[in-house]
gemmi code that builds the backbone of each chain (N, CA, C; Angstrom):
import gemmi

chains = {
    "A": [
        ("MET", (122.319, 40.539, 53.930), (122.771, 40.706, 52.543), (123.811, 41.818, 52.453)),
        ("ASP", (123.579, 42.918, 53.168), (124.525, 44.032, 53.148), (125.887, 43.612, 53.676)),
        ("ALA", (125.849, 42.823, 54.746), (127.103, 42.358, 55.344), (127.841, 41.451, 54.372)),
        ("LEU", (127.083, 40.588, 53.717), (127.667, 39.666, 52.736), (128.261, 40.448, 51.565)),
        ("PHE", (127.515, 41.451, 51.123), (127.974, 42.290, 50.011), (129.298, 42.947, 50.378)),
        ("HIS", (129.334, 43.469, 51.597), (130.539, 44.136, 52.057), (131.723, 43.174, 52.067)),
        ("LYS", (131.480, 41.971, 52.579), (132.534, 40.956, 52.682), (133.054, 40.593, 51.286)),
        ("LEU", (132.123, 40.354, 50.368), (132.531, 39.900, 49.035), (133.171, 41.012, 48.212)),
        ("THR", (132.668, 42.239, 48.371), (133.285, 43.320, 47.595), (134.624, 43.695, 48.200)),
        ("HIS", (134.862, 43.242, 49.426), (136.178, 43.436, 50.010), (137.182, 42.509, 49.312)),
        ("VAL", (136.719, 41.319, 48.979), (137.560, 40.365, 48.242), (137.833, 40.907, 46.834)),
        ("LEU", (136.779, 41.425, 46.208), (136.915, 41.937, 44.844), (135.980, 43.139, 44.697)),
        ("SER", (136.552, 44.320, 44.562), (135.711, 45.518, 44.428), (135.120, 45.586, 43.025)),
        ("CYS", (134.150, 46.461, 42.842), (133.555, 46.642, 41.509), (134.615, 47.139, 40.519)),
        ("LYS", (135.499, 47.995, 40.990), (136.554, 48.513, 40.130), (137.424, 47.361, 39.620)),
        ("GLU", (137.809, 46.470, 40.555), (138.624, 45.313, 40.158), (137.828, 44.358, 39.274)),
        ("ALA", (136.562, 44.167, 39.640), (135.710, 43.268, 38.846), (135.577, 43.783, 37.414)),
        ("SER", (135.435, 45.107, 37.260), (135.255, 45.664, 35.918), (136.511, 45.435, 35.072)),
        ("ARG", (137.679, 45.519, 35.710), (138.926, 45.257, 34.962), (139.019, 43.808, 34.536)),
        ("LEU", (138.655, 42.911, 35.466), (138.710, 41.488, 35.112), (137.715, 41.163, 34.007)),
        ("LEU", (136.532, 41.762, 34.082), (135.515, 41.497, 33.049), (136.027, 41.956, 31.682)),
        ("SER", (136.689, 43.113, 31.655), (137.243, 43.591, 30.397), (138.349, 42.653, 29.910)),
        ("GLN", (139.254, 42.276, 30.810), (140.346, 41.377, 30.414), (139.813, 40.017, 29.967)),
        ("GLY", (138.683, 39.638, 30.523), (138.064, 38.376, 30.124), (137.697, 38.343, 28.642)),
        ("GLN", (137.617, 39.533, 28.016), (137.349, 39.591, 26.572), (138.636, 39.438, 25.765)),
        ("ASP", (139.773, 39.482, 26.454), (141.047, 39.476, 25.739), (141.985, 38.336, 26.119)),
        ("ARG", (141.733, 37.709, 27.253), (142.586, 36.584, 27.653), (141.745, 35.619, 28.489)),
        ("ALA", (142.273, 34.402, 28.658), (141.591, 33.440, 29.516), (141.884, 33.810, 30.969)),
        ("LEU", (140.843, 34.023, 31.758), (141.045, 34.344, 33.168), (141.490, 33.089, 33.904)),
        ("THR", (142.236, 33.282, 34.998), (142.659, 32.128, 35.799), (141.448, 31.592, 36.570)),
        ("ALA", (141.591, 30.360, 37.083), (140.489, 29.751, 37.843), (140.136, 30.625, 39.043)),
        ("GLY", (141.150, 31.137, 39.718), (140.920, 31.982, 40.887), (140.152, 33.240, 40.534)),
        ("GLU", (140.533, 33.863, 39.431), (139.848, 35.078, 38.988), (138.389, 34.778, 38.637)),
        ("ARG", (138.195, 33.642, 37.988), (136.818, 33.288, 37.588), (135.930, 33.061, 38.801)),
        ("VAL", (136.470, 32.412, 39.834), (135.681, 32.161, 41.047), (135.331, 33.477, 41.740)),
        ("LYS", (136.334, 34.350, 41.880), (136.088, 35.641, 42.543), (135.032, 36.445, 41.776)),
        ("LEU", (135.164, 36.449, 40.457), (134.202, 37.176, 39.623), (132.805, 36.588, 39.751)),
        ("TRP", (132.731, 35.281, 39.710), (131.433, 34.606, 39.774), (130.719, 34.962, 41.072)),
        ("LEU", (131.485, 34.915, 42.181), (130.894, 35.275, 43.473), (130.435, 36.731, 43.468)),
        ("HIS", (131.269, 37.589, 42.911), (130.934, 39.018, 42.878), (129.667, 39.263, 42.040)),
        ("LEU", (129.630, 38.643, 40.868), (128.503, 38.884, 39.964), (127.184, 38.356, 40.531)),
        ("ARG", (127.252, 37.326, 41.367), (126.019, 36.781, 41.941), (125.308, 37.789, 42.830)),
        ("ILE", (126.088, 38.700, 43.398), (125.445, 39.641, 44.322), (125.472, 41.080, 43.806)),
        ("CYS", (126.099, 41.317, 42.657), (126.266, 42.707, 42.222), (125.566, 42.956, 40.891)),
        ("ILE", (124.441, 43.644, 40.950), (123.664, 43.924, 39.734), (124.417, 44.918, 38.834)),
        ("ALA", (125.154, 45.854, 39.437), (125.868, 46.867, 38.647), (126.917, 46.208, 37.748)),
        ("CYS", (127.707, 45.311, 38.319), (128.747, 44.653, 37.507), (128.139, 43.652, 36.526)),
        ("THR", (127.007, 43.053, 36.912), (126.314, 42.162, 35.976), (125.888, 42.952, 34.744)),
        ("ARG", (125.368, 44.152, 34.979), (124.973, 45.008, 33.847), (126.187, 45.441, 33.031)),
        ("PHE", (127.263, 45.770, 33.738), (128.483, 46.158, 33.019), (128.940, 45.013, 32.112)),
        ("SER", (128.855, 43.803, 32.642), (129.240, 42.630, 31.867), (128.366, 42.501, 30.609)),
        ("GLN", (127.069, 42.775, 30.768), (126.160, 42.740, 29.605), (126.479, 43.871, 28.622)),
        ("GLN", (126.896, 45.006, 29.170), (127.258, 46.130, 28.295), (128.494, 45.802, 27.457)),
        ("LEU", (129.449, 45.088, 28.075), (130.646, 44.682, 27.320), (130.252, 43.804, 26.137)),
        ("ALA", (129.352, 42.852, 26.403), (128.907, 41.958, 25.327), (128.173, 42.754, 24.245)),
        ("PHE", (127.389, 43.718, 24.686), (126.632, 44.593, 23.774), (127.592, 45.348, 22.858)),
        ("MET", (128.619, 45.959, 23.456), (129.573, 46.750, 22.667), (130.345, 45.865, 21.699)),
        ("ARG", (130.701, 44.662, 22.167), (131.435, 43.761, 21.276), (130.581, 43.432, 20.052)),
        ("GLN", (129.308, 43.156, 20.294), (128.393, 42.833, 19.186), (128.220, 44.051, 18.264)),
        ("ALA", (128.096, 45.225, 18.877), (127.912, 46.441, 18.077), (129.123, 46.692, 17.170)),
        ("LEU", (130.325, 46.487, 17.701), (131.533, 46.752, 16.921), (131.752, 45.689, 15.853)),
        ("ALA", (131.332, 44.471, 16.149), (131.460, 43.402, 15.150), (130.575, 43.712, 13.945)),
        ("ASN", (129.517, 44.481, 14.180), (128.611, 44.890, 13.098), (129.311, 45.716, 12.028)),
        ("TYR", (130.390, 46.403, 12.400), (131.137, 47.200, 11.435), (131.803, 46.303, 10.406)),
        ("ARG", (131.954, 45.037, 10.771), (132.670, 44.097, 9.917), (131.788, 43.507, 8.838)),
        ("SER", (130.499, 43.252, 9.166), (129.681, 42.486, 8.221), (128.685, 43.377, 7.484)),
    ],
    "B": [
        ("MET", (135.082, 36.354, -10.291), (134.093, 37.399, -10.574), (134.564, 38.290, -11.731)),
        ("ASP", (133.654, 38.682, -12.574), (133.914, 39.537, -13.731), (134.390, 40.925, -13.272)),
        ("ALA", (135.405, 41.481, -13.952), (136.053, 42.708, -13.482), (135.116, 43.922, -13.484)),
        ("THR", (134.241, 44.047, -14.481), (133.320, 45.187, -14.541), (132.347, 45.142, -13.366)),
        ("LEU", (131.817, 43.951, -13.147), (130.910, 43.762, -12.013), (131.614, 44.098, -10.712)),
        ("LEU", (132.845, 43.629, -10.624), (133.598, 43.834, -9.387), (133.856, 45.323, -9.139)),
        ("THR", (134.193, 46.062, -10.201), (134.443, 47.490, -10.045), (133.225, 48.195, -9.459)),
        ("ALA", (132.047, 47.864, -9.987), (130.814, 48.462, -9.476), (130.611, 48.088, -8.006)),
        ("GLU", (130.892, 46.834, -7.715), (130.720, 46.320, -6.354), (131.689, 47.034, -5.387)),
        ("LEU", (132.926, 47.208, -5.832), (133.939, 47.865, -4.986), (133.519, 49.287, -4.670)),
        ("ASP", (132.988, 49.957, -5.677), (132.575, 51.327, -5.497), (131.496, 51.451, -4.425)),
        ("ARG", (130.624, 50.458, -4.373), (129.541, 50.487, -3.388), (130.088, 50.385, -1.957)),
        ("HIS", (131.216, 49.701, -1.805), (131.749, 49.478, -0.461), (132.754, 50.530, -0.027)),
        ("ARG", (133.084, 51.420, -0.958), (134.109, 52.413, -0.703), (133.833, 53.266, 0.543)),
        ("ARG", (132.608, 53.716, 0.658), (132.238, 54.577, 1.790), (132.429, 53.890, 3.133)),
        ("TYR", (131.994, 52.638, 3.157), (132.147, 51.863, 4.392), (133.625, 51.687, 4.746)),
        ("LEU", (134.429, 51.356, 3.732), (135.867, 51.155, 3.960), (136.517, 52.443, 4.465)),
        ("LEU", (136.098, 53.556, 3.881), (136.646, 54.854, 4.284), (136.319, 55.168, 5.744)),
        ("ARG", (135.098, 54.831, 6.124), (134.669, 55.114, 7.495), (135.526, 54.325, 8.490)),
        ("VAL", (135.702, 53.034, 8.191), (136.503, 52.190, 9.080), (137.949, 52.704, 9.128)),
        ("ALA", (138.512, 53.020, 7.955), (139.902, 53.474, 7.903), (140.069, 54.802, 8.636)),
        ("GLN", (139.095, 55.689, 8.472), (139.177, 57.006, 9.099), (139.079, 56.892, 10.623)),
        ("LEU", (138.152, 56.044, 11.100), (138.010, 55.842, 12.539), (139.323, 55.336, 13.120)),
        ("GLN", (139.963, 54.472, 12.371), (141.152, 53.828, 12.888), (142.405, 54.692, 12.768)),
        ("LEU", (142.522, 55.426, 11.681), (143.771, 56.142, 11.419), (143.724, 57.617, 11.812)),
        ("ARG", (142.524, 58.174, 11.921), (142.360, 59.592, 12.287), (143.114, 60.528, 11.357)),
        ("ASP", (143.170, 60.183, 10.116), (143.944, 60.973, 9.173), (143.279, 60.791, 7.809)),
        ("PRO", (142.481, 61.785, 7.379), (141.674, 61.628, 6.160), (142.500, 61.268, 4.930)),
        ("ASP", (143.680, 61.894, 4.774), (144.507, 61.611, 3.603), (145.022, 60.184, 3.632)),
        ("LEU", (145.503, 59.798, 4.811), (146.035, 58.449, 4.958), (144.918, 57.419, 4.760)),
        ("ALA", (143.732, 57.732, 5.285), (142.592, 56.824, 5.131), (142.247, 56.643, 3.653)),
        ("GLU", (142.245, 57.749, 2.916), (142.008, 57.693, 1.463), (143.028, 56.775, 0.793)),
        ("ASP", (144.303, 56.991, 1.140), (145.378, 56.195, 0.543), (145.178, 54.709, 0.802)),
        ("VAL", (144.863, 54.416, 2.069), (144.741, 53.021, 2.472), (143.572, 52.347, 1.743)),
        ("VAL", (142.468, 53.076, 1.618), (141.304, 52.524, 0.920), (141.620, 52.339, -0.566)),
        ("GLN", (142.314, 53.325, -1.126), (142.718, 53.232, -2.525), (143.568, 51.985, -2.757)),
        ("GLU", (144.553, 51.800, -1.896), (145.426, 50.619, -2.001), (144.628, 49.336, -1.868)),
        ("THR", (143.645, 49.367, -0.966), (142.814, 48.186, -0.758), (142.045, 47.839, -2.030)),
        ("LEU", (141.463, 48.864, -2.661), (140.665, 48.627, -3.860), (141.541, 48.143, -5.015)),
        ("VAL", (142.727, 48.745, -5.132), (143.659, 48.310, -6.180), (144.062, 46.857, -5.948)),
        ("ALA", (144.401, 46.545, -4.682), (144.802, 45.177, -4.356), (143.649, 44.206, -4.649)),
        ("ALA", (142.423, 44.652, -4.336), (141.253, 43.797, -4.549), (141.055, 43.520, -6.043)),
        ("LEU", (141.200, 44.575, -6.858), (141.045, 44.396, -8.306), (142.097, 43.438, -8.850)),
        ("GLY", (143.334, 43.599, -8.358), (144.423, 42.754, -8.821), (144.242, 41.306, -8.417)),
        ("ALA", (143.479, 41.097, -7.357), (143.363, 39.733, -6.829), (141.956, 39.194, -6.989)),
        ("CYS", (141.194, 39.768, -7.937), (139.768, 39.402, -7.981), (139.558, 37.927, -8.336)),
        ("GLU", (140.565, 37.312, -8.985), (140.383, 35.873, -9.259), (140.521, 35.036, -7.977)),
        ("ASN", (141.118, 35.682, -6.924), (141.239, 34.967, -5.643), (139.946, 35.001, -4.837)),
        ("PHE", (139.054, 35.896, -5.259), (137.811, 36.006, -4.494), (136.942, 34.790, -4.770)),
        ("SER", (136.704, 34.027, -3.719), (136.063, 32.723, -3.907), (134.549, 32.837, -4.004)),
        ("GLY", (133.995, 33.961, -3.484), (132.545, 34.048, -3.458), (131.944, 33.326, -2.274)),
        ("ARG", (132.807, 32.674, -1.495), (132.292, 31.996, -0.300), (131.982, 33.019, 0.787)),
        ("SER", (132.867, 34.050, 0.902), (132.557, 35.107, 1.861), (131.916, 36.257, 1.081)),
        ("SER", (131.316, 37.197, 1.802), (130.730, 38.342, 1.107), (131.863, 39.249, 0.635)),
        ("VAL", (131.583, 40.086, -0.371), (132.590, 41.007, -0.896), (133.080, 41.934, 0.224)),
        ("LYS", (132.128, 42.353, 1.067), (132.463, 43.265, 2.155), (133.478, 42.635, 3.121)),
        ("THR", (133.230, 41.383, 3.482), (134.140, 40.680, 4.389), (135.522, 40.532, 3.753)),
        ("TRP", (135.508, 40.210, 2.467), (136.769, 40.039, 1.734), (137.551, 41.352, 1.706)),
        ("LEU", (136.864, 42.455, 1.392), (137.509, 43.770, 1.353), (138.018, 44.172, 2.728)),
        ("THR", (137.214, 43.899, 3.762), (137.632, 44.251, 5.118), (138.914, 43.510, 5.475)),
        ("GLY", (139.008, 42.270, 5.020), (140.219, 41.484, 5.257), (141.447, 42.146, 4.640)),
        ("ILE", (141.295, 42.648, 3.420), (142.421, 43.324, 2.753), (142.733, 44.646, 3.461)),
        ("LEU", (141.662, 45.377, 3.779), (141.820, 46.669, 4.460), (142.588, 46.516, 5.777)),
        ("LYS", (142.264, 45.433, 6.488), (142.910, 45.155, 7.771), (144.434, 45.153, 7.617)),
        ("HIS", (144.914, 44.458, 6.590), (146.369, 44.398, 6.378), (146.937, 45.764, 6.014)),
        ("LYS", (146.204, 46.501, 5.188), (146.691, 47.821, 4.774), (146.754, 48.776, 5.961)),
        ("ILE", (145.766, 48.675, 6.864), (145.761, 49.550, 8.034), (146.922, 49.196, 8.966)),
        ("VAL", (147.116, 47.894, 9.157), (148.236, 47.469, 10.012), (149.557, 47.984, 9.433)),
        ("ASP", (149.715, 47.901, 8.110), (150.934, 48.430, 7.468), (151.083, 49.922, 7.744)),
        ("ALA", (149.980, 50.651, 7.582), (150.021, 52.106, 7.785), (150.373, 52.440, 9.230)),
        ("ILE", (149.803, 51.671, 10.165), (150.096, 51.923, 11.581), (151.566, 51.618, 11.870)),
        ("ARG", (152.046, 50.536, 11.260), (153.440, 50.161, 11.472), (154.373, 51.276, 10.977)),
        ("GLN", (154.032, 51.857, 9.845), (154.814, 52.976, 9.308), (154.809, 54.162, 10.260)),
        ("LYS", (153.608, 54.488, 10.741), (153.460, 55.615, 11.667), (154.242, 55.365, 12.947)),
        ("GLN", (154.244, 54.093, 13.355), (154.874, 53.675, 14.601), (156.356, 54.031, 14.624)),
        ("ARG", (156.957, 54.166, 13.438), (158.390, 54.495, 13.385), (158.650, 55.881, 13.927)),
        ("GLN", (157.589, 56.700, 13.980), (157.776, 58.014, 14.581), (157.727, 57.854, 16.096)),
        ("PRO", (158.801, 58.239, 16.813), (158.946, 57.915, 18.232), (157.872, 58.501, 19.131)),
        ("ILE", (157.193, 59.544, 18.683), (156.215, 60.219, 19.535), (155.119, 59.265, 20.052)),
        ("VAL", (154.839, 58.237, 19.256), (153.720, 57.365, 19.581), (153.882, 56.656, 20.931)),
        ("MET", (155.095, 56.205, 21.230), (155.273, 55.486, 22.504), (154.959, 56.373, 23.697)),
        ("ALA", (155.385, 57.626, 23.639), (155.111, 58.536, 24.742), (153.604, 58.695, 24.921)),
        ("THR", (152.908, 58.787, 23.797), (151.459, 58.940, 23.861), (150.826, 57.703, 24.465)),
        ("PHE", (151.330, 56.530, 24.082), (150.802, 55.295, 24.642), (150.938, 55.284, 26.155)),
        ("GLU", (152.100, 55.736, 26.632), (152.304, 55.728, 28.076), (151.289, 56.627, 28.764)),
        ("ALA", (151.036, 57.787, 28.166), (150.052, 58.684, 28.753), (148.676, 58.026, 28.776)),
        ("GLU", (148.409, 57.214, 27.749), (147.091, 56.591, 27.658), (146.978, 55.299, 28.457)),
        ("THR", (148.090, 54.812, 29.033), (148.008, 53.554, 29.779), (148.229, 53.739, 31.272)),
        ("ASP", (148.248, 54.951, 31.749), (148.481, 55.181, 33.164), (147.218, 54.874, 33.971)),
        ("LEU", (147.235, 53.715, 34.655), (146.028, 53.302, 35.386), (146.006, 53.831, 36.820)),
        ("ASP", (147.126, 54.349, 37.291), (147.164, 54.833, 38.667), (146.385, 56.131, 38.818)),
        ("GLU", (146.250, 56.783, 37.708), (145.534, 58.050, 37.696), (144.127, 57.859, 38.300)),
        ("PHE", (143.659, 58.867, 38.968), (142.341, 58.847, 39.600), (141.262, 58.450, 38.585)),
        ("ASP", (140.436, 57.496, 38.969), (139.394, 57.029, 38.053), (138.034, 57.522, 38.517)),
        ("PRO", (137.481, 58.513, 37.818), (136.238, 59.144, 38.270), (135.016, 58.220, 38.194)),
        ("MET", (135.181, 57.061, 37.547), (134.059, 56.118, 37.438), (133.767, 55.442, 38.783)),
        ("PHE", (134.784, 55.427, 39.683), (134.637, 54.660, 40.918), (134.881, 55.522, 42.158)),
        ("LYS", (134.179, 55.130, 43.239), (134.426, 55.786, 44.516), (135.745, 55.271, 45.092)),
        ("ASP", (136.173, 55.885, 46.197), (137.432, 55.481, 46.824), (137.435, 54.007, 47.213)),
        ("ASN", (136.271, 53.492, 47.634), (136.221, 52.092, 48.065), (136.050, 51.122, 46.891)),
        ("GLY", (136.106, 51.638, 45.673), (136.046, 50.755, 44.499), (134.630, 50.449, 44.025)),
        ("ALA", (133.622, 51.107, 44.628), (132.240, 50.918, 44.149), (131.973, 51.863, 42.983)),
        ("TRP", (130.979, 51.517, 42.146), (130.641, 52.371, 40.997), (130.173, 53.742, 41.469)),
        ("GLU", (130.644, 54.769, 40.840), (130.166, 56.114, 41.134), (128.730, 56.242, 40.608)),
        ("ALA", (128.498, 55.819, 39.382), (127.143, 55.746, 38.820), (126.949, 54.323, 38.303)),
        ("ARG", (125.916, 53.642, 38.796), (125.726, 52.242, 38.416), (125.374, 52.117, 36.931)),
        ("PRO", (126.004, 51.156, 36.262), (125.656, 50.921, 34.851), (124.174, 50.600, 34.716)),
        ("SER", (123.563, 51.073, 33.650), (122.130, 50.832, 33.485), (121.895, 49.627, 32.588)),
        ("ASP", (120.633, 49.239, 32.522), (120.255, 48.093, 31.697), (120.071, 48.560, 30.250)),
        ("TRP", (120.876, 48.032, 29.331), (120.825, 48.483, 27.944), (119.820, 47.705, 27.100)),
        ("GLY", (119.230, 46.705, 27.710), (118.197, 45.956, 26.986), (118.756, 45.078, 25.881)),
        ("ASP", (117.891, 44.749, 24.955), (118.211, 43.788, 23.907), (119.048, 44.430, 22.784)),
        ("PRO", (120.267, 43.926, 22.534), (121.126, 44.528, 21.502), (120.465, 44.557, 20.114)),
        ("GLU", (119.766, 43.508, 19.752), (119.207, 43.407, 18.391), (118.351, 44.629, 18.044)),
        ("THR", (117.472, 45.007, 18.987), (116.564, 46.129, 18.747), (117.344, 47.420, 18.530)),
        ("THR", (118.327, 47.665, 19.421), (119.073, 48.919, 19.363), (119.992, 48.973, 18.150)),
        ("LEU", (120.658, 47.845, 17.876), (121.679, 47.858, 16.826), (121.091, 48.008, 15.426)),
        ("SER", (119.791, 47.750, 15.293), (119.187, 47.906, 13.976), (118.852, 49.365, 13.686)),
        ("ARG", (119.070, 50.236, 14.663), (118.720, 51.649, 14.465), (119.901, 52.471, 13.980)),
        ("GLN", (119.687, 53.165, 12.883), (120.749, 53.962, 12.269), (121.222, 55.063, 13.211)),
        ("GLU", (120.276, 55.673, 13.954), (120.660, 56.765, 14.861), (121.637, 56.270, 15.915)),
        ("PHE", (121.427, 55.029, 16.350), (122.338, 54.493, 17.365), (123.748, 54.362, 16.802)),
        ("MET", (123.838, 53.856, 15.570), (125.156, 53.675, 14.966), (125.860, 55.028, 14.769)),
        ("THR", (125.074, 56.070, 14.521), (125.654, 57.413, 14.390), (126.255, 57.870, 15.720)),
        ("ILE", (125.498, 57.657, 16.805), (126.000, 58.020, 18.133), (127.268, 57.229, 18.442)),
        ("MET", (127.241, 55.951, 18.056), (128.398, 55.116, 18.328), (129.629, 55.633, 17.579)),
        ("ASP", (129.465, 56.033, 16.330), (130.576, 56.629, 15.569), (131.132, 57.851, 16.299)),
        ("LEU", (130.219, 58.711, 16.758), (130.647, 59.928, 17.449), (131.421, 59.579, 18.714)),
        ("CYS", (130.932, 58.583, 19.455), (131.610, 58.173, 20.691), (132.997, 57.612, 20.388)),
        ("LEU", (133.123, 56.852, 19.303), (134.430, 56.293, 18.941), (135.397, 57.407, 18.549)),
        ("GLU", (134.859, 58.429, 17.871), (135.708, 59.540, 17.459), (136.234, 60.329, 18.652)),
        ("ARG", (135.508, 60.259, 19.757), (135.927, 60.996, 20.948), (137.046, 60.315, 21.729)),
        ("LEU", (137.284, 59.031, 21.457), (138.355, 58.331, 22.182), (139.704, 58.943, 21.792)),
        ("PRO", (140.672, 58.910, 22.727), (142.018, 59.357, 22.344), (142.507, 58.537, 21.137)),
        ("ALA", (143.265, 59.187, 20.245), (143.596, 58.568, 18.955), (144.215, 57.178, 19.070)),
        ("ASN", (145.247, 57.037, 19.896), (145.908, 55.730, 19.986), (145.004, 54.674, 20.598)),
        ("THR", (144.228, 55.099, 21.592), (143.291, 54.187, 22.233), (142.297, 53.655, 21.205)),
        ("ALA", (141.752, 54.541, 20.393), (140.772, 54.138, 19.381), (141.397, 53.178, 18.380)),
        ("ARG", (142.606, 53.467, 17.982), (143.288, 52.648, 16.988), (143.416, 51.200, 17.490)),
        ("VAL", (143.896, 51.075, 18.727), (144.096, 49.746, 19.312), (142.752, 49.039, 19.506)),
        ("PHE", (141.785, 49.783, 20.013), (140.468, 49.220, 20.298), (139.821, 48.678, 19.017)),
        ("LEU", (139.937, 49.432, 17.928), (139.331, 48.983, 16.672), (140.110, 47.830, 16.046)),
        ("MET", (141.414, 47.792, 16.260), (142.183, 46.637, 15.790), (141.634, 45.373, 16.445)),
        ("ARG", (141.317, 45.495, 17.722), (140.816, 44.344, 18.474), (139.361, 44.020, 18.103)),
        ("GLU", (138.486, 45.020, 18.139), (137.053, 44.746, 18.049), (136.499, 44.741, 16.629)),
        ("VAL", (136.998, 45.604, 15.774), (136.469, 45.643, 14.411), (137.295, 44.753, 13.482)),
        ("MET", (138.614, 44.902, 13.567), (139.471, 44.068, 12.732), (139.562, 42.645, 13.282)),
        ("GLY", (139.242, 42.494, 14.568), (139.248, 41.163, 15.173), (140.627, 40.542, 15.319)),
        ("LEU", (141.660, 41.380, 15.491), (143.009, 40.839, 15.695), (143.116, 40.243, 17.099)),
        ("GLU", (143.925, 39.183, 17.227), (144.167, 38.604, 18.549), (145.103, 39.535, 19.323)),
        ("THR", (145.040, 39.434, 20.657), (145.829, 40.368, 21.469), (147.333, 40.227, 21.229)),
        ("ASP", (147.808, 38.987, 21.038), (149.260, 38.842, 20.832), (149.699, 39.449, 19.495)),
        ("GLU", (148.818, 39.385, 18.494), (149.144, 40.038, 17.206), (149.298, 41.547, 17.396)),
        ("ILE", (148.366, 42.145, 18.156), (148.407, 43.594, 18.369), (149.663, 43.981, 19.131)),
        ("CYS", (149.983, 43.228, 20.175), (151.190, 43.521, 20.964), (152.424, 43.476, 20.078)),
        ("LYS", (152.470, 42.486, 19.193), (153.621, 42.336, 18.320), (153.697, 43.503, 17.328)),
        ("GLU", (152.556, 43.821, 16.732), (152.528, 44.914, 15.751), (152.988, 46.231, 16.365)),
        ("LEU", (152.525, 46.504, 17.575), (152.754, 47.818, 18.169), (153.880, 47.821, 19.193)),
        ("THR", (154.518, 46.655, 19.364), (155.540, 46.475, 20.406), (155.117, 47.107, 21.742)),
        ("ILE", (153.983, 46.652, 22.248), (153.565, 47.024, 23.602), (153.350, 45.728, 24.390)),
        ("THR", (153.367, 45.833, 25.720), (153.181, 44.636, 26.551), (151.697, 44.286, 26.630)),
        ("ALA", (151.420, 43.025, 27.005), (150.031, 42.591, 27.154), (149.328, 43.455, 28.199)),
        ("ASN", (150.048, 43.762, 29.277), (149.458, 44.591, 30.327), (149.029, 45.960, 29.815)),
        ("ASN", (149.915, 46.586, 29.041), (149.572, 47.870, 28.419), (148.324, 47.738, 27.565)),
        ("LEU", (148.290, 46.669, 26.803), (147.161, 46.457, 25.898), (145.855, 46.328, 26.683)),
        ("TRP", (145.864, 45.535, 27.764), (144.636, 45.361, 28.546), (144.165, 46.685, 29.114)),
        ("VAL", (145.116, 47.493, 29.556), (144.749, 48.797, 30.116), (144.110, 49.682, 29.042)),
        ("ILE", (144.727, 49.689, 27.849), (144.186, 50.517, 26.761), (142.770, 50.061, 26.404)),
        ("LEU", (142.586, 48.745, 26.294), (141.266, 48.225, 25.912), (140.233, 48.506, 26.996)),
        ("TYR", (140.656, 48.389, 28.249), (139.759, 48.685, 29.375), (139.312, 50.149, 29.325)),
        ("ARG", (140.290, 51.019, 29.134), (139.996, 52.450, 29.027), (138.999, 52.741, 27.901)),
        ("ALA", (139.259, 52.104, 26.778), (138.396, 52.332, 25.614), (136.967, 51.886, 25.921)),
        ("ARG", (136.827, 50.712, 26.512), (135.477, 50.191, 26.802), (134.765, 51.062, 27.828)),
        ("MET", (135.496, 51.506, 28.858), (134.875, 52.343, 29.885), (134.418, 53.678, 29.288)),
        ("ALA", (135.255, 54.242, 28.432), (134.904, 55.536, 27.837), (133.733, 55.386, 26.868)),
        ("LEU", (133.762, 54.315, 26.084), (132.681, 54.107, 25.121), (131.354, 53.873, 25.840)),
        ("ARG", (131.371, 53.054, 26.900), (130.115, 52.778, 27.587), (129.569, 54.040, 28.257)),
        ("GLN", (130.465, 54.850, 28.788), (129.993, 56.080, 29.422), (129.371, 57.028, 28.383)),
        ("CYS", (130.024, 57.117, 27.251), (129.511, 57.985, 26.179), (128.145, 57.486, 25.691)),
        ("LEU", (128.006, 56.170, 25.546), (126.725, 55.618, 25.090), (125.638, 55.799, 26.142)),
        ("GLU", (126.011, 55.608, 27.411), (125.048, 55.834, 28.500), (124.504, 57.255, 28.423)),
        ("GLN", (125.434, 58.208, 28.297), (125.053, 59.620, 28.355), (124.288, 60.067, 27.120)),
        ("ASN", (124.698, 59.560, 25.970), (124.152, 60.104, 24.730), (123.079, 59.261, 24.084)),
        ("TRP", (122.881, 58.063, 24.594), (121.811, 57.251, 24.025), (120.895, 56.677, 25.104)),
        ("PHE", (121.479, 55.884, 26.010), (120.624, 55.093, 26.910), (119.920, 55.904, 27.966)),
        ("SER", (120.472, 57.068, 28.341), (119.787, 57.857, 29.353), (118.573, 58.562, 28.757)),
        ("ASN", (118.563, 58.659, 27.418), (117.467, 59.375, 26.762), (117.308, 58.912, 25.315)),
        ("PRO", (116.975, 57.614, 25.137), (116.925, 57.084, 23.768), (115.808, 57.732, 22.965)),
        ("PRO", (116.118, 58.234, 21.772), (115.091, 58.878, 20.969), (114.015, 57.887, 20.529)),
        ("GLY", (112.793, 58.305, 20.641), (111.685, 57.518, 20.125), (111.486, 56.162, 20.768)),
        ("ARG", (111.785, 56.059, 22.075), (111.553, 54.784, 22.713), (110.570, 54.896, 23.845)),
    ],
}
model = gemmi.Model(1)
for chain_id, residues in chains.items():
    chain = gemmi.Chain(chain_id)
    for i, (resn, *xyz) in enumerate(residues, 1):
        res = gemmi.Residue()
        res.name, res.seqid = resn, gemmi.SeqId(i, " ")
        for name, pos in zip(("N", "CA", "C"), xyz):
            atom = gemmi.Atom()
            atom.name, atom.element = name, gemmi.Element(name[0])
            atom.pos, atom.b_iso = gemmi.Position(*pos), 0.0
            res.add_atom(atom)
        chain.add_residue(res)
    model.add_chain(chain)
structure = gemmi.Structure()
structure.add_model(model)
structure.setup_entities()
């Protein structure tokens, strides 16, 4: 698992994944970006949580509207 | 809607409108002006209020336009572009990540939004965290998340590139999540 993690985070680091996840809230990601992210998120609990935090913040800020 | 009823209703929403305007504009006088204009515009257009949306949503819609106008006016002052550049520099060292691009501190599990968002104390912390963002960053972030403007609208309004915008929004989200982690989730009161 460690070796796999290393290989996949070499393709897309957490830093890069976090940027793509943020941009995913503002534009349609390309197919390539979506595949890389999907692979990364399958093995990375930290970025999965970050992704949930983004959704959380979006919901929290939308609350200011209603 | 009857004008007397509407006046009372507008007054009830004034505080909320002021808070949103102040967060976005960072200028108490300007925020007052913008809210005042919003209320005047709302009174003048009260026959347009269909009652299909809530009064709050309707007012927020008007406020959105007034804030965009105010930002556009401010934008004429050249200083803003320089500030934007300072706020969009992504090459700068990012303390959130190690050299190899791994998280310096792993994001934690924030749990169920519904439970947390219903708590007034949480919303207070969130206000404080938003106030801590750099002024231009906060302005853009709230245009996107609270006003719900599309990214191309924001780019057009502020004459910035899409890339700049993504960087600003990324920065805002990273800073907000870190502030919430530190001030709420690492030690949530009464949980």
